[in-house]
N, C-alpha and C positions, 0 to 999 in steps of 0.2 A: 151644337157645332155646325157651322156652315161649310158646305163643300162646294167648290167651284164646278163648272160644267165639265172641265177636263177630267177631274177626279171622277165625276159621275159616269162619264163615258167609259173611262178605263175600268171602273168597277162593273159596269154593265157588260163590257166585253169579256172580262174575266169570268163573270157568272155564266155567260153563254158558253165559253170554252169549257168550263168545269162541267156544265150540264151535258155538253156534247161528248165529253170523254168519260163520263160515268160508265163503268162496266157492270157494277153490282146493282141489279135492280131488285134485290131482295129474294127471299125464299117464299114460295107459295105455301103458306102455313097449313092449309087444309090437307095437303098431300105430303107434308114434310116428314122425314124420318124423326126429327126432333119432337114433333107433336106426338107421334106414335110412342116414342120412348118415354116422354113425360106421362102420357096416359097410362102406360104400363106401370110406371113408378107409383103413380097415384093409386091404381087398382091394387098393386101388391103391398101397399103400405110403406114402401121405401121412402117416398116423399109424402108427407102428411098434407091433408087438405087444410088442417088448422094446426096450431102449435100444441093442441091437446091430443093425447093419445098417440104420440110419436113413438114409432118403433126405433129401437137402437139399431145400429148397423148389424150387430150380431143377431138380434131378433128377426130382422128382415131377411138375413141370409138363411137362417134356420127355417123361416117360413117358406122361402123359395125352394129349399132342398127337401122339405118335408111334405 
């Protein structure tokens, strides 16, 4: 598909505006609460590292209580 120069200029302008107005720059993964939560879930067996040996929600709850 061929685009004329007017279209290309408008597209470039819109991309520039979108980039300037972006507010969300993401989350710093190394210090995020989500990473800590997932790590705890893996360590507690709530979230399995593989599909084998998966604890059921009841087993995970009992493990955390016991």
